Biopython code that builds the backbone (N, CA, C, O; Angstrom):
import numpy as np
from Bio.PDB.StructureBuilder import StructureBuilder

atoms = [
    (1, "UNK", "N", (49.002, 184.927, 117.255)),
    (1, "UNK", "CA", (50.214, 184.994, 116.491)),
    (1, "UNK", "C", (49.911, 184.520, 115.077)),
    (1, "UNK", "O", (49.283, 183.478, 114.886)),
    (2, "UNK", "N", (50.351, 185.273, 114.104)),
    (2, "UNK", "CA", (50.073, 184.921, 112.716)),
    (2, "UNK", "C", (51.341, 184.330, 112.103)),
    (2, "UNK", "O", (52.204, 185.055, 111.609)),
    (3, "UNK", "N", (51.434, 183.038, 112.143)),
    (3, "UNK", "CA", (52.605, 182.344, 111.583)),
    (3, "UNK", "C", (52.188, 181.647, 110.302)),
    (3, "UNK", "O", (51.352, 180.743, 110.304)),
    (4, "UNK", "N", (52.780, 182.081, 109.231)),
    (4, "UNK", "CA", (52.486, 181.433, 107.950)),
    (4, "UNK", "C", (53.676, 180.583, 107.561)),
    (4, "UNK", "O", (54.819, 181.042, 107.555)),
    (5, "UNK", "N", (53.392, 179.372, 107.245)),
    (5, "UNK", "CA", (54.452, 178.459, 106.815)),
    (5, "UNK", "C", (54.573, 178.552, 105.304)),
    (5, "UNK", "O", (53.586, 178.443, 104.576)),
    (6, "UNK", "N", (55.768, 178.749, 104.860)),
    (6, "UNK", "CA", (55.982, 178.797, 103.422)),
    (6, "UNK", "C", (56.466, 177.441, 102.959)),
    (6, "UNK", "O", (57.384, 176.858, 103.536)),
    (7, "UNK", "N", (55.853, 176.964, 101.941)),
    (7, "UNK", "CA", (56.228, 175.664, 101.387)),
    (7, "UNK", "C", (57.538, 175.820, 100.635)),
    (7, "UNK", "O", (57.778, 176.851, 100.007)),
    (8, "UNK", "N", (58.380, 174.807, 100.695)),
    (8, "UNK", "CA", (59.623, 174.896, 99.928)),
    (8, "UNK", "C", (59.318, 174.941, 98.436)),
    (8, "UNK", "O", (58.283, 174.460, 97.975)),
    (9, "UNK", "N", (60.235, 175.522, 97.711)),
    (9, "UNK", "CA", (60.062, 175.630, 96.264)),
    (9, "UNK", "C", (59.981, 174.230, 95.657)),
    (9, "UNK", "O", (60.603, 173.290, 96.151)),
    (10, "UNK", "N", (59.210, 174.108, 94.586)),
    (10, "UNK", "CA", (59.151, 172.793, 93.934)),
    (10, "UNK", "C", (60.541, 172.327, 93.508)),
    (10, "UNK", "O", (61.448, 173.131, 93.292)),
    (11, "UNK", "N", (60.678, 171.036, 93.396)),
    (11, "UNK", "CA", (61.978, 170.434, 93.093)),
    (11, "UNK", "C", (62.561, 170.983, 91.790)),
    (11, "UNK", "O", (63.759, 171.261, 91.723)),
    (12, "UNK", "N", (61.743, 171.141, 90.767)),
    (12, "UNK", "CA", (62.271, 171.607, 89.486)),
    (12, "UNK", "C", (62.787, 173.046, 89.575)),
    (12, "UNK", "O", (63.713, 173.422, 88.856)),
    (13, "UNK", "N", (62.195, 173.835, 90.444)),
    (13, "UNK", "CA", (62.668, 175.210, 90.617)),
    (13, "UNK", "C", (63.997, 175.244, 91.378)),
    (13, "UNK", "O", (64.869, 176.057, 91.074)),
    (14, "UNK", "N", (64.145, 174.361, 92.362)),
    (14, "UNK", "CA", (65.422, 174.266, 93.090)),
    (14, "UNK", "C", (66.523, 173.773, 92.159)),
    (14, "UNK", "O", (67.654, 174.256, 92.214)),
    (15, "UNK", "N", (66.185, 172.805, 91.302)),
    (15, "UNK", "CA", (67.169, 172.282, 90.342)),
    (15, "UNK", "C", (67.584, 173.368, 89.349)),
    (15, "UNK", "O", (68.759, 173.482, 88.998)),
    (16, "UNK", "N", (66.622, 174.153, 88.906)),
    (16, "UNK", "CA", (66.924, 175.253, 87.982)),
    (16, "UNK", "C", (67.822, 176.294, 88.637)),
    (16, "UNK", "O", (68.754, 176.802, 88.014)),
    (17, "UNK", "N", (67.542, 176.601, 89.874)),
    (17, "UNK", "CA", (68.373, 177.575, 90.598)),
    (17, "UNK", "C", (69.799, 177.053, 90.772)),
    (17, "UNK", "O", (70.763, 177.804, 90.620)),
    (18, "UNK", "N", (69.928, 175.775, 91.089)),
    (18, "UNK", "CA", (71.266, 175.167, 91.232)),
    (18, "UNK", "C", (72.001, 175.166, 89.900)),
    (18, "UNK", "O", (73.191, 175.477, 89.853)),
    (19, "UNK", "N", (71.314, 174.824, 88.821)),
    (19, "UNK", "CA", (71.930, 174.811, 87.492)),
    (19, "UNK", "C", (72.413, 176.203, 87.106)),
    (19, "UNK", "O", (73.498, 176.354, 86.545)),
    (20, "UNK", "N", (71.615, 177.210, 87.403)),
    (20, "UNK", "CA", (72.019, 178.595, 87.108)),
    (20, "UNK", "C", (73.226, 178.996, 87.929)),
    (20, "UNK", "O", (74.126, 179.669, 87.426)),
    (21, "UNK", "N", (73.254, 178.587, 89.200)),
    (21, "UNK", "CA", (74.389, 178.904, 90.069)),
    (21, "UNK", "C", (75.677, 178.277, 89.520)),
    (21, "UNK", "O", (76.721, 178.928, 89.487)),
    (22, "UNK", "N", (75.600, 177.013, 89.090)),
    (22, "UNK", "CA", (76.767, 176.327, 88.535)),
    (22, "UNK", "C", (77.188, 176.975, 87.222)),
    (22, "UNK", "O", (78.379, 177.170, 86.978)),
    (23, "UNK", "N", (76.226, 177.306, 86.385)),
    (23, "UNK", "CA", (76.529, 177.916, 85.086)),
    (23, "UNK", "C", (77.252, 179.249, 85.259)),
    (23, "UNK", "O", (78.229, 179.523, 84.562)),
    (24, "UNK", "N", (76.779, 180.064, 86.173)),
    (24, "UNK", "CA", (77.424, 181.363, 86.419)),
    (24, "UNK", "C", (78.823, 181.190, 87.011)),
    (24, "UNK", "O", (79.744, 181.924, 86.651)),
    (25, "UNK", "N", (78.983, 180.231, 87.908)),
    (25, "UNK", "CA", (80.301, 179.990, 88.509)),
    (25, "UNK", "C", (81.284, 179.473, 87.464)),
    (25, "UNK", "O", (82.452, 179.862, 87.459)),
    (26, "UNK", "N", (80.809, 178.595, 86.579)),
    (26, "UNK", "CA", (81.691, 178.096, 85.508)),
    (26, "UNK", "C", (82.081, 179.197, 84.548)),
    (26, "UNK", "O", (83.233, 179.271, 84.122)),
    (27, "UNK", "N", (81.147, 180.043, 84.207)),
    (27, "UNK", "CA", (81.448, 181.159, 83.308)),
    (27, "UNK", "C", (82.516, 182.056, 83.923)),
    (27, "UNK", "O", (83.418, 182.524, 83.228)),
    (28, "UNK", "N", (82.411, 182.292, 85.221)),
    (28, "UNK", "CA", (83.416, 183.102, 85.908)),
    (28, "UNK", "C", (84.769, 182.392, 85.919)),
    (28, "UNK", "O", (85.803, 183.024, 85.703)),
    (29, "UNK", "N", (84.767, 181.089, 86.169)),
    (29, "UNK", "CA", (86.013, 180.315, 86.160)),
    (29, "UNK", "C", (86.651, 180.348, 84.771)),
    (29, "UNK", "O", (87.860, 180.543, 84.652)),
    (30, "UNK", "N", (85.857, 180.162, 83.734)),
    (30, "UNK", "CA", (86.390, 180.187, 82.364)),
    (30, "UNK", "C", (86.947, 181.567, 82.007)),
    (30, "UNK", "O", (87.964, 181.673, 81.321)),
    (31, "UNK", "N", (86.276, 182.623, 82.476)),
    (31, "UNK", "CA", (86.776, 183.977, 82.235)),
    (31, "UNK", "C", (88.119, 184.175, 82.921)),
    (31, "UNK", "O", (89.037, 184.752, 82.338)),
    (32, "UNK", "N", (88.237, 183.697, 84.158)),
    (32, "UNK", "CA", (89.495, 183.824, 84.894)),
    (32, "UNK", "C", (90.616, 183.041, 84.209)),
    (32, "UNK", "O", (91.756, 183.502, 84.170)),
    (33, "UNK", "N", (90.305, 181.871, 83.675)),
    (33, "UNK", "CA", (91.304, 181.076, 82.952)),
    (33, "UNK", "C", (91.724, 181.800, 81.680)),
    (33, "UNK", "O", (92.913, 181.885, 81.373)),
    (34, "UNK", "N", (90.757, 182.319, 80.947)),
    (34, "UNK", "CA", (91.052, 183.022, 79.689)),
    (34, "UNK", "C", (91.915, 184.257, 79.914)),
    (34, "UNK", "O", (92.764, 184.582, 79.085)),
    (35, "UNK", "N", (91.702, 184.945, 81.034)),
    (35, "UNK", "CA", (92.479, 186.144, 81.336)),
    (35, "UNK", "C", (93.802, 185.830, 82.029)),
    (35, "UNK", "O", (94.589, 186.739, 82.295)),
    (36, "UNK", "N", (94.055, 184.563, 82.320)),
    (36, "UNK", "CA", (95.309, 184.175, 82.943)),
    (36, "UNK", "C", (95.351, 184.361, 84.443)),
    (36, "UNK", "O", (96.416, 184.238, 85.048)),
    (37, "UNK", "N", (94.217, 184.655, 85.057)),
    (37, "UNK", "CA", (94.167, 184.834, 86.505)),
    (37, "UNK", "C", (94.249, 183.506, 87.246)),
    (37, "UNK", "O", (94.751, 183.443, 88.368)),
    (38, "UNK", "N", (93.753, 182.446, 86.612)),
    (38, "UNK", "CA", (93.719, 181.118, 87.212)),
    (38, "UNK", "C", (94.432, 180.143, 86.277)),
    (38, "UNK", "O", (94.248, 180.187, 85.061)),
    (39, "UNK", "N", (95.235, 179.277, 86.851)),
    (39, "UNK", "CA", (95.984, 178.283, 86.095)),
    (39, "UNK", "C", (95.145, 177.018, 85.939)),
    (39, "UNK", "O", (94.555, 176.544, 86.910)),
    (40, "UNK", "N", (95.087, 176.466, 84.725)),
    (40, "UNK", "CA", (94.296, 175.262, 84.467)),
    (40, "UNK", "C", (94.823, 174.082, 85.270)),
    (40, "UNK", "O", (94.036, 173.285, 85.780)),
    (41, "UNK", "N", (96.129, 173.959, 85.390)),
    (41, "UNK", "CA", (96.705, 172.864, 86.176)),
    (41, "UNK", "C", (96.251, 172.950, 87.629)),
    (41, "UNK", "O", (95.977, 171.927, 88.257)),
    (42, "UNK", "N", (96.171, 174.140, 88.153)),
    (42, "UNK", "CA", (95.698, 174.325, 89.520)),
    (42, "UNK", "C", (94.238, 173.946, 89.679)),
    (42, "UNK", "O", (93.848, 173.382, 90.701)),
    (43, "UNK", "N", (93.425, 174.254, 88.669)),
    (43, "UNK", "CA", (92.008, 173.881, 88.702)),
    (43, "UNK", "C", (91.872, 172.366, 88.673)),
    (43, "UNK", "O", (91.056, 171.798, 89.399)),
    (44, "UNK", "N", (92.675, 171.710, 87.833)),
    (44, "UNK", "CA", (92.613, 170.252, 87.737)),
    (44, "UNK", "C", (93.015, 169.609, 89.059)),
    (44, "UNK", "O", (92.381, 168.651, 89.501)),
    (45, "UNK", "N", (94.053, 170.125, 89.686)),
    (45, "UNK", "CA", (94.524, 169.540, 90.946)),
    (45, "UNK", "C", (93.574, 169.813, 92.110)),
    (45, "UNK", "O", (93.343, 168.932, 92.938)),
    (46, "UNK", "N", (93.025, 171.018, 92.180)),
    (46, "UNK", "CA", (92.167, 171.366, 93.317)),
    (46, "UNK", "C", (90.716, 170.934, 93.123)),
    (46, "UNK", "O", (90.011, 170.692, 94.102)),
    (47, "UNK", "N", (90.266, 170.835, 91.890)),
    (47, "UNK", "CA", (88.906, 170.431, 91.530)),
    (47, "UNK", "C", (87.847, 171.174, 92.349)),
    (47, "UNK", "O", (87.187, 170.571, 93.196)),
    (48, "UNK", "N", (87.680, 172.477, 92.104)),
    (48, "UNK", "CA", (86.649, 173.224, 92.825)),
    (48, "UNK", "C", (85.247, 172.720, 92.466)),
    (48, "UNK", "O", (85.070, 172.062, 91.441)),
    (49, "UNK", "N", (84.271, 173.021, 93.289)),
    (49, "UNK", "CA", (82.915, 172.490, 93.102)),
    (49, "UNK", "C", (82.330, 172.847, 91.746)),
    (49, "UNK", "O", (81.594, 172.044, 91.173)),
    (50, "UNK", "N", (82.634, 174.026, 91.214)),
    (50, "UNK", "CA", (82.056, 174.439, 89.944)),
    (50, "UNK", "C", (82.648, 173.680, 88.753)),
    (50, "UNK", "O", (82.062, 173.672, 87.671)),
    (51, "UNK", "N", (83.802, 173.045, 88.950)),
    (51, "UNK", "CA", (84.452, 172.328, 87.856)),
    (51, "UNK", "C", (84.258, 170.817, 87.933)),
    (51, "UNK", "O", (84.710, 170.102, 87.039)),
    (52, "UNK", "N", (83.600, 170.314, 88.970)),
    (52, "UNK", "CA", (83.474, 168.867, 89.144)),
    (52, "UNK", "C", (82.790, 168.179, 87.966)),
    (52, "UNK", "O", (83.247, 167.123, 87.528)),
    (53, "UNK", "N", (81.717, 168.747, 87.451)),
    (53, "UNK", "CA", (81.000, 168.107, 86.349)),
    (53, "UNK", "C", (81.357, 168.708, 84.988)),
    (53, "UNK", "O", (80.687, 168.433, 83.993)),
    (54, "UNK", "N", (82.386, 169.509, 84.943)),
    (54, "UNK", "CA", (82.859, 170.139, 83.712)),
    (54, "UNK", "C", (83.772, 169.175, 82.971)),
    (54, "UNK", "O", (84.563, 168.474, 83.602)),
    (55, "UNK", "N", (83.681, 169.123, 81.646)),
    (55, "UNK", "CA", (84.581, 168.250, 80.901)),
    (55, "UNK", "C", (85.959, 168.885, 80.821)),
    (55, "UNK", "O", (86.099, 170.107, 80.855)),
    (56, "UNK", "N", (86.968, 168.039, 80.714)),
    (56, "UNK", "CA", (88.349, 168.533, 80.640)),
    (56, "UNK", "C", (88.554, 169.357, 79.364)),
    (56, "UNK", "O", (89.299, 170.337, 79.370)),
    (57, "UNK", "N", (87.892, 168.960, 78.270)),
    (57, "UNK", "CA", (88.016, 169.713, 77.025)),
    (57, "UNK", "C", (87.455, 171.123, 77.177)),
    (57, "UNK", "O", (88.031, 172.080, 76.660)),
    (58, "UNK", "N", (86.352, 171.253, 77.872)),
    (58, "UNK", "CA", (85.744, 172.564, 78.088)),
    (58, "UNK", "C", (86.683, 173.476, 78.873)),
    (58, "UNK", "O", (86.800, 174.664, 78.574)),
    (59, "UNK", "N", (87.339, 172.918, 79.866)),
    (59, "UNK", "CA", (88.284, 173.707, 80.661)),
    (59, "UNK", "C", (89.519, 174.078, 79.841)),
    (59, "UNK", "O", (89.965, 175.225, 79.877)),
    (60, "UNK", "N", (90.070, 173.121, 79.107)),
    (60, "UNK", "CA", (91.267, 173.393, 78.305)),
    (60, "UNK", "C", (90.992, 174.442, 77.228)),
    (60, "UNK", "O", (91.824, 175.315, 76.979)),
    (61, "UNK", "N", (89.823, 174.352, 76.592)),
    (61, "UNK", "CA", (89.520, 175.281, 75.504)),
    (61, "UNK", "C", (89.180, 176.679, 75.998)),
    (61, "UNK", "O", (89.051, 177.597, 75.188)),
    (62, "UNK", "N", (89.032, 176.862, 77.292)),
    (62, "UNK", "CA", (88.804, 178.206, 77.808)),
    (62, "UNK", "C", (90.105, 179.005, 77.892)),
    (62, "UNK", "O", (90.083, 180.213, 78.130)),
    (63, "UNK", "N", (91.237, 178.325, 77.696)),
    (63, "UNK", "CA", (92.531, 179.010, 77.681)),
    (63, "UNK", "C", (92.697, 179.769, 76.372)),
    (63, "UNK", "O", (92.113, 179.404, 75.352)),
    (64, "UNK", "N", (93.487, 180.810, 76.411)),
    (64, "UNK", "CA", (93.791, 181.588, 75.219)),
    (64, "UNK", "C", (94.562, 180.725, 74.218)),
    (64, "UNK", "O", (95.533, 180.068, 74.592)),
    (65, "UNK", "N", (94.144, 180.721, 72.967)),
    (65, "UNK", "CA", (94.771, 180.006, 71.851)),
    (65, "UNK", "C", (94.631, 178.486, 71.950)),
    (65, "UNK", "O", (95.428, 177.760, 71.356)),
    (66, "UNK", "N", (93.643, 177.997, 72.681)),
    (66, "UNK", "CA", (93.367, 176.565, 72.765)),
    (66, "UNK", "C", (92.021, 176.307, 72.106)),
    (66, "UNK", "O", (90.970, 176.655, 72.645)),
    (67, "UNK", "N", (92.071, 175.691, 70.932)),
    (67, "UNK", "CA", (90.850, 175.302, 70.236)),
    (67, "UNK", "C", (90.641, 173.804, 70.323)),
    (67, "UNK", "O", (91.335, 173.107, 71.062)),
    (68, "UNK", "N", (89.675, 173.320, 69.560)),
    (68, "UNK", "CA", (89.338, 171.898, 69.585)),
    (68, "UNK", "C", (90.515, 171.035, 69.124)),
    (68, "UNK", "O", (90.782, 169.999, 69.733)),
    (69, "UNK", "N", (91.219, 171.434, 68.071)),
    (69, "UNK", "CA", (92.321, 170.630, 67.545)),
    (69, "UNK", "C", (93.465, 170.527, 68.547)),
    (69, "UNK", "O", (93.968, 169.432, 68.798)),
    (70, "UNK", "N", (93.873, 171.633, 69.111)),
    (70, "UNK", "CA", (94.967, 171.602, 70.085)),
    (70, "UNK", "C", (94.580, 170.773, 71.311)),
    (70, "UNK", "O", (95.394, 170.025, 71.853)),
    (71, "UNK", "N", (93.339, 170.920, 71.731)),
    (71, "UNK", "CA", (92.840, 170.168, 72.878)),
    (71, "UNK", "C", (92.858, 168.664, 72.584)),
    (71, "UNK", "O", (93.304, 167.879, 73.421)),
    (72, "UNK", "N", (92.381, 168.261, 71.414)),
    (72, "UNK", "CA", (92.367, 166.839, 71.040)),
    (72, "UNK", "C", (93.771, 166.264, 70.987)),
    (72, "UNK", "O", (94.018, 165.172, 71.500)),
    (73, "UNK", "N", (94.689, 166.988, 70.372)),
    (73, "UNK", "CA", (96.068, 166.499, 70.289)),
    (73, "UNK", "C", (96.703, 166.357, 71.662)),
    (73, "UNK", "O", (97.400, 165.381, 71.940)),
    (74, "UNK", "N", (96.454, 167.337, 72.514)),
    (74, "UNK", "CA", (97.009, 167.301, 73.857)),
    (74, "UNK", "C", (96.464, 166.115, 74.640)),
    (74, "UNK", "O", (97.226, 165.383, 75.271)),
    (75, "UNK", "N", (95.159, 165.924, 74.602)),
    (75, "UNK", "CA", (94.549, 164.830, 75.355)),
    (75, "UNK", "C", (94.902, 163.464, 74.767)),
    (75, "UNK", "O", (94.947, 162.475, 75.499)),
    (76, "UNK", "N", (95.150, 163.394, 73.470)),
    (76, "UNK", "CA", (95.558, 162.128, 72.858)),
    (76, "UNK", "C", (96.955, 161.733, 73.318)),
    (76, "UNK", "O", (97.276, 160.545, 73.356)),
    (77, "UNK", "N", (97.779, 162.692, 73.664)),
    (77, "UNK", "CA", (99.136, 162.390, 74.125)),
    (77, "UNK", "C", (99.156, 161.840, 75.538)),
    (77, "UNK", "O", (100.168, 161.275, 75.954)),
    (78, "UNK", "N", (98.069, 161.985, 76.294)),
    (78, "UNK", "CA", (98.074, 161.543, 77.696)),
    (78, "UNK", "C", (97.836, 160.049, 77.861)),
    (78, "UNK", "O", (98.637, 159.490, 78.610)),
    (79, "UNK", "N", (96.936, 159.328, 77.334)),
    (79, "UNK", "CA", (95.663, 159.547, 76.635)),
    (79, "UNK", "C", (94.499, 159.735, 77.608)),
    (79, "UNK", "O", (94.436, 159.128, 78.677)),
    (80, "UNK", "N", (93.576, 160.613, 77.180)),
    (80, "UNK", "CA", (92.393, 160.896, 77.989)),
    (80, "UNK", "C", (91.286, 161.357, 77.050)),
    (80, "UNK", "O", (91.540, 162.067, 76.077)),
    (81, "UNK", "N", (90.063, 160.950, 77.347)),
    (81, "UNK", "CA", (88.924, 161.359, 76.536)),
    (81, "UNK", "C", (88.564, 162.811, 76.813)),
    (81, "UNK", "O", (88.712, 163.303, 77.931)),
    (82, "UNK", "N", (88.088, 163.487, 75.768)),
    (82, "UNK", "CA", (87.667, 164.885, 75.909)),
    (82, "UNK", "C", (86.454, 165.013, 76.828)),
    (82, "UNK", "O", (86.272, 166.040, 77.482)),
    (83, "UNK", "N", (85.644, 163.990, 76.876)),
    (83, "UNK", "CA", (84.404, 164.041, 77.650)),
    (83, "UNK", "C", (84.589, 163.668, 79.116)),
    (83, "UNK", "O", (83.620, 163.653, 79.875)),
    (84, "UNK", "N", (85.807, 163.371, 79.519)),
    (84, "UNK", "CA", (86.085, 163.028, 80.907)),
    (84, "UNK", "C", (85.813, 164.246, 81.779)),
    (84, "UNK", "O", (86.287, 165.344, 81.487)),
    (85, "UNK", "N", (85.058, 164.054, 82.837)),
    (85, "UNK", "CA", (84.786, 165.177, 83.729)),
    (85, "UNK", "C", (85.920, 165.309, 84.743)),
    (85, "UNK", "O", (86.565, 164.324, 85.102)),
    (86, "UNK", "N", (86.146, 166.506, 85.186)),
    (86, "UNK", "CA", (87.241, 166.777, 86.113)),
    (86, "UNK", "C", (87.005, 166.082, 87.451)),
    (86, "UNK", "O", (87.947, 165.606, 88.084)),
    (87, "UNK", "N", (85.764, 166.028, 87.872)),
    (87, "UNK", "CA", (85.446, 165.387, 89.140)),
    (87, "UNK", "C", (85.618, 163.877, 89.127)),
    (87, "UNK", "O", (85.791, 163.270, 90.185)),
    (88, "UNK", "N", (85.573, 163.255, 87.948)),
    (88, "UNK", "CA", (85.698, 161.800, 87.863)),
    (88, "UNK", "C", (87.136, 161.328, 87.637)),
    (88, "UNK", "O", (87.396, 160.129, 87.537)),
    (89, "UNK", "N", (88.062, 162.279, 87.557)),
    (89, "UNK", "CA", (89.460, 161.912, 87.338)),
    (89, "UNK", "C", (90.076, 161.354, 88.616)),
    (89, "UNK", "O", (89.766, 161.805, 89.719)),
    (90, "UNK", "N", (90.955, 160.365, 88.450)),
    (90, "UNK", "CA", (91.679, 159.839, 89.601)),
    (90, "UNK", "C", (92.821, 160.788, 89.954)),
    (90, "UNK", "O", (93.174, 161.670, 89.171)),
    (91, "UNK", "N", (93.383, 160.599, 91.119)),
    (91, "UNK", "CA", (94.503, 161.442, 91.559)),
    (91, "UNK", "C", (95.680, 161.311, 90.596)),
    (91, "UNK", "O", (96.351, 162.295, 90.286)),
    (92, "UNK", "N", (95.922, 160.104, 90.132)),
    (92, "UNK", "CA", (97.011, 159.864, 89.190)),
    (92, "UNK", "C", (96.773, 160.612, 87.872)),
    (92, "UNK", "O", (97.695, 161.207, 87.314)),
    (93, "UNK", "N", (95.527, 160.577, 87.380)),
    (93, "UNK", "CA", (95.200, 161.300, 86.152)),
    (93, "UNK", "C", (95.345, 162.801, 86.348)),
    (93, "UNK", "O", (95.835, 163.499, 85.460)),
    (94, "UNK", "N", (94.924, 163.301, 87.496)),
    (94, "UNK", "CA", (95.057, 164.732, 87.788)),
    (94, "UNK", "C", (96.521, 165.165, 87.773)),
    (94, "UNK", "O", (96.878, 166.178, 87.171)),
    (95, "UNK", "N", (97.362, 164.379, 88.445)),
    (95, "UNK", "CA", (98.786, 164.716, 88.503)),
    (95, "UNK", "C", (99.434, 164.637, 87.128)),
    (95, "UNK", "O", (100.243, 165.497, 86.778)),
    (96, "UNK", "N", (99.092, 163.620, 86.345)),
    (96, "UNK", "CA", (99.659, 163.481, 84.996)),
    (96, "UNK", "C", (99.235, 164.639, 84.105)),
    (96, "UNK", "O", (100.047, 165.187, 83.359)),
    (97, "UNK", "N", (97.974, 165.004, 84.184)),
    (97, "UNK", "CA", (97.471, 166.110, 83.369)),
    (97, "UNK", "C", (98.112, 167.429, 83.779)),
    (97, "UNK", "O", (98.508, 168.222, 82.924)),
    (98, "UNK", "N", (98.214, 167.664, 85.072)),
    (98, "UNK", "CA", (98.833, 168.905, 85.555)),
    (98, "UNK", "C", (100.304, 168.968, 85.156)),
    (98, "UNK", "O", (100.802, 170.032, 84.787)),
    (99, "UNK", "N", (101.000, 167.838, 85.228)),
    (99, "UNK", "CA", (102.409, 167.803, 84.820)),
    (99, "UNK", "C", (102.547, 168.111, 83.337)),
    (99, "UNK", "O", (103.440, 168.862, 82.943)),
    (100, "UNK", "N", (101.678, 167.544, 82.514)),
    (100, "UNK", "CA", (101.720, 167.815, 81.073)),
    (100, "UNK", "C", (101.436, 169.290, 80.792)),
    (100, "UNK", "O", (102.091, 169.901, 79.948)),
    (101, "UNK", "N", (100.465, 169.857, 81.495)),
    (101, "UNK", "CA", (100.135, 171.268, 81.291)),
    (101, "UNK", "C", (101.284, 172.182, 81.700)),
    (101, "UNK", "O", (101.479, 173.243, 81.107)),
    (102, "UNK", "N", (102.036, 171.776, 82.704)),
    (102, "UNK", "CA", (103.175, 172.575, 83.163)),
    (102, "UNK", "C", (104.444, 172.297, 82.364)),
    (102, "UNK", "O", (105.491, 172.884, 82.637)),
    (103, "UNK", "N", (104.354, 171.406, 81.379)),
    (103, "UNK", "CA", (105.496, 171.126, 80.517)),
    (103, "UNK", "C", (106.485, 170.141, 81.096)),
    (103, "UNK", "O", (107.599, 170.012, 80.589)),
    (104, "UNK", "N", (106.099, 169.442, 82.148)),
    (104, "UNK", "CA", (106.998, 168.461, 82.750)),
    (104, "UNK", "C", (106.861, 167.125, 82.013)),
    (104, "UNK", "O", (105.750, 166.726, 81.666)),
    (105, "UNK", "N", (107.966, 166.437, 81.774)),
    (105, "UNK", "CA", (107.860, 165.115, 81.144)),
    (105, "UNK", "C", (107.252, 164.130, 82.138)),
    (105, "UNK", "O", (107.538, 164.177, 83.335)),
    (106, "UNK", "N", (106.419, 163.247, 81.627)),
    (106, "UNK", "CA", (105.794, 162.270, 82.523)),
    (106, "UNK", "C", (106.800, 161.202, 82.921)),
    (106, "UNK", "O", (107.772, 160.965, 82.205)),
    (107, "UNK", "N", (106.577, 160.567, 84.040)),
    (107, "UNK", "CA", (107.477, 159.528, 84.547)),
    (107, "UNK", "C", (107.526, 158.345, 83.597)),
    (107, "UNK", "O", (108.577, 157.723, 83.442)),
    (108, "UNK", "N", (106.406, 158.023, 82.955)),
    (108, "UNK", "CA", (106.377, 156.909, 82.009)),
    (108, "UNK", "C", (107.277, 157.188, 80.811)),
    (108, "UNK", "O", (107.990, 156.296, 80.350)),
    (109, "UNK", "N", (107.248, 158.410, 80.308)),
    (109, "UNK", "CA", (108.105, 158.759, 79.169)),
    (109, "UNK", "C", (109.575, 158.714, 79.556)),
    (109, "UNK", "O", (110.407, 158.265, 78.768)),
    (110, "UNK", "N", (109.905, 159.173, 80.756)),
    (110, "UNK", "CA", (111.290, 159.146, 81.212)),
    (110, "UNK", "C", (111.798, 157.706, 81.311)),
    (110, "UNK", "O", (112.925, 157.417, 80.911)),
    (111, "UNK", "N", (110.976, 156.814, 81.837)),
    (111, "UNK", "CA", (111.419, 155.430, 81.985)),
    (111, "UNK", "C", (111.595, 154.783, 80.611)),
    (111, "UNK", "O", (112.485, 153.952, 80.434)),
    (112, "UNK", "N", (110.770, 155.149, 79.649)),
    (112, "UNK", "CA", (110.921, 154.606, 78.304)),
    (112, "UNK", "C", (112.205, 155.123, 77.644)),
    (112, "UNK", "O", (112.860, 154.397, 76.896)),
    (113, "UNK", "N", (112.554, 156.371, 77.926)),
    (113, "UNK", "CA", (113.774, 156.940, 77.346)),
    (113, "UNK", "C", (115.008, 156.220, 77.883)),
    (113, "UNK", "O", (115.942, 155.951, 77.127)),
    (114, "UNK", "N", (115.025, 155.906, 79.173)),
    (114, "UNK", "CA", (116.197, 155.268, 79.750)),
    (114, "UNK", "C", (116.303, 153.804, 79.359)),
    (114, "UNK", "O", (117.410, 153.270, 79.292)),
    (115, "UNK", "N", (115.187, 153.141, 79.099)),
    (115, "UNK", "CA", (115.215, 151.748, 78.679)),
    (115, "UNK", "C", (115.807, 151.631, 77.289)),
    (115, "UNK", "O", (116.540, 150.688, 76.993)),
    (116, "UNK", "N", (115.482, 152.601, 76.431)),
    (116, "UNK", "CA", (115.938, 152.549, 75.045)),
    (116, "UNK", "C", (117.408, 152.916, 74.886)),
    (116, "UNK", "O", (117.977, 152.633, 73.832)),
    (117, "UNK", "N", (118.044, 153.521, 75.858)),
    (117, "UNK", "CA", (119.445, 153.962, 75.698)),
    (117, "UNK", "C", (120.426, 152.947, 76.144)),
    (117, "UNK", "O", (121.633, 153.179, 76.068)),
]
sb = StructureBuilder()
sb.init_structure("model")
sb.init_model(0)
sb.init_chain("A")
sb.init_seg("    ")
for serial, (resi, resn, name, xyz) in enumerate(atoms, 1):
    if name == "N":
        sb.init_residue(resn, " ", resi, " ")
    sb.init_atom(name, np.array(xyz, "f"), 0.0, 1.0, " ", f" {name:<3s}", serial, name[0])
structure = sb.get_structure()
């Protein structure tokens, strides 16, 4: 019997293949967001594997008419850093961000409005 054992690919080649897989999946996700097929709030809440290490600014700017300035202003209102990765966000941050993206007033703002009246 002629059984040849194939050695696994070197580590750097496996890492390169994984990086390419993530890059292609992110490009597809960004295209879907830009075309309106996928909602950014839904991506933030569900946190798919391709978006885990993606920065929130990168995801927001993939939307139509969202540039660096609009993204910075939006994230400053939360407050959240542009470099925050989606996978490192807490559940509370995810919900707050999704609510802001959907145009819902945050609970903190509502409580401040009622205190002042």
